[in-house]
C-alpha positions as CSV (number, residue, x, y, z in Angstrom):
1,M,67.1,185.6,-173.0
2,R,63.8,187.7,-173.7
3,S,64.0,190.0,-170.6
4,N,66.6,191.9,-168.4
5,F,68.0,189.9,-165.6
6,T,70.1,191.6,-162.9
7,Q,71.5,190.7,-159.4
8,L,73.1,193.8,-158.3
9,Y,74.5,194.0,-154.7
10,L,76.1,197.1,-153.1
11,H,77.7,197.3,-149.5
12,C,77.4,200.9,-148.9
13,V,79.8,202.8,-145.7
14,W,79.3,206.3,-145.2
15,A,80.2,208.3,-141.7
16,T,79.2,211.3,-140.1
17,W,80.7,214.5,-140.2
18,D,84.4,214.4,-138.6
19,R,83.3,211.2,-137.4
20,L,81.6,212.8,-134.6
21,P,79.0,210.2,-132.5
22,L,76.0,211.8,-133.8
23,I,74.0,208.3,-134.3
24,T,72.9,208.2,-130.8
25,P,71.0,205.2,-129.4
26,D,67.8,207.4,-129.1
27,I,67.8,208.0,-133.0
28,Q,69.6,205.0,-134.3
29,K,66.5,203.1,-135.4
30,L,64.7,206.3,-136.8
31,V,67.7,207.0,-138.9
32,Y,67.8,203.4,-140.3
33,A,64.1,203.5,-140.8
34,G,64.5,206.7,-142.9
35,I,67.4,205.0,-144.8
36,I,65.4,201.9,-145.5
37,K,62.3,204.1,-146.9
38,E,64.3,205.9,-149.2
39,C,66.0,202.8,-150.6
40,E,62.3,201.5,-151.0
41,Q,61.5,204.5,-153.3
42,L,64.7,204.1,-155.3
43,K,63.4,200.6,-155.9
44,C,66.3,198.9,-153.9
45,T,65.9,195.8,-151.4
46,V,67.6,196.5,-148.2
47,I,69.2,193.2,-147.0
48,T,70.6,194.5,-143.8
49,I,71.6,197.9,-142.2
50,D,73.5,198.4,-139.0
51,G,76.6,200.6,-137.7
52,V,78.0,202.4,-134.9
53,E,77.4,205.9,-133.5
54,D,79.7,207.2,-136.3
55,R,78.8,205.1,-139.5
56,V,76.3,203.4,-141.4
57,H,77.2,200.0,-143.4
58,L,74.1,199.2,-146.0
59,L,73.6,195.9,-147.7
60,T,71.3,196.7,-150.7
61,A,70.0,194.9,-153.8
62,F,69.5,197.9,-156.3
63,P,68.3,198.2,-160.1
64,P,70.3,199.0,-163.0
65,T,68.3,202.2,-163.6
66,I,70.4,204.0,-160.6
67,S,74.1,204.6,-160.5
68,V,76.0,203.9,-157.1
69,S,76.8,207.7,-156.7
70,E,72.9,208.6,-157.2
71,L,71.7,206.0,-154.7
72,I,74.1,206.8,-152.1
73,K,73.5,210.7,-152.7
74,Q,69.8,210.1,-152.4
75,I,69.9,208.2,-149.3
76,K,72.6,210.4,-147.8
77,G,70.6,213.4,-148.7
78,S,67.1,212.2,-147.6
79,S,68.2,210.9,-144.2
80,S,70.2,214.1,-143.6
81,Y,67.0,215.8,-144.3
82,F,64.8,213.8,-142.1
83,I,67.4,213.8,-139.3
84,T,67.7,217.5,-139.2
85,H,64.0,218.5,-139.7
86,E,62.1,215.6,-138.1
87,V,64.3,213.7,-135.8
88,K,66.4,216.2,-134.2
89,P,65.8,219.7,-135.6
90,R,67.7,221.7,-133.0
91,E,70.7,219.4,-133.2
92,F,74.0,219.5,-135.1
93,F,73.7,216.4,-137.9
94,K,75.7,216.1,-141.0
95,W,77.1,213.2,-143.1
96,Q,80.7,213.3,-144.6
97,G,80.9,214.1,-148.0
98,S,82.7,210.8,-148.8
99,Y,81.6,207.1,-148.6
100,G,82.6,203.5,-149.5
101,A,80.7,201.1,-152.0
102,F,81.6,197.7,-152.7
103,T,80.1,195.4,-155.0
104,V,79.0,191.8,-153.3
105,S,78.4,188.5,-155.5
106,H,75.3,186.6,-154.5
107,D,77.6,183.9,-152.8
108,A,78.9,186.5,-150.3
109,I,75.7,188.2,-149.4
110,D,75.5,186.2,-146.0
111,N,78.9,187.1,-145.2
112,V,78.7,190.6,-145.8
113,A,75.2,190.7,-144.1
114,N,76.7,188.9,-140.9
115,Y,79.5,191.2,-140.8
116,I,77.0,194.2,-140.9
117,R,74.7,192.9,-138.6
118,N,77.4,192.9,-136.0
119,Q,79.0,196.2,-136.3
120,A,79.0,197.2,-132.7
121,I,80.9,193.6,-131.6
122,H,83.6,194.2,-134.5
123,H,84.3,197.9,-133.4
124,S,84.2,197.1,-129.6
125,Q,86.5,194.0,-130.0
126,K,88.5,195.5,-132.9
127,S,87.9,192.6,-135.3
128,I,86.6,195.1,-138.3
129,I,87.5,193.9,-142.0
130,T,89.8,196.7,-142.9
131,A,88.9,196.3,-146.8
132,W,85.3,197.1,-145.6
133,E,86.0,200.1,-143.3
134,P,87.5,202.4,-145.8
135,T,89.5,205.2,-143.8
136,S,88.6,207.9,-145.8
137,T,84.9,207.7,-145.1
């Protein structure tokens, strides 16, 4: 092989502070847009993003030049700054410090992406996949 080749996919999950319902419908698209923008700056390709009022699920392809912890730290930090300084500057917003991160094989991308795209349904019907919903986040 003459050049490096990687296919790295990550399913990330993180929650709002104390699982408060801070991602309200009026800011949800802005929050996701801010996360996507940061991912692009980090040379990541967002496959899908969705969530509910107290958490975000993100599926992204990422380069080998950034660690999982650095990727999530940058995304959470920039999105928190964006929300607290531009979207809702006079309101409380904070992410929990913890997160869940799961590697995803190329063959499983569609299944994971479909799960993420249907977060509202999964949570309302209590049909979540517990392995992809860490209780500590």
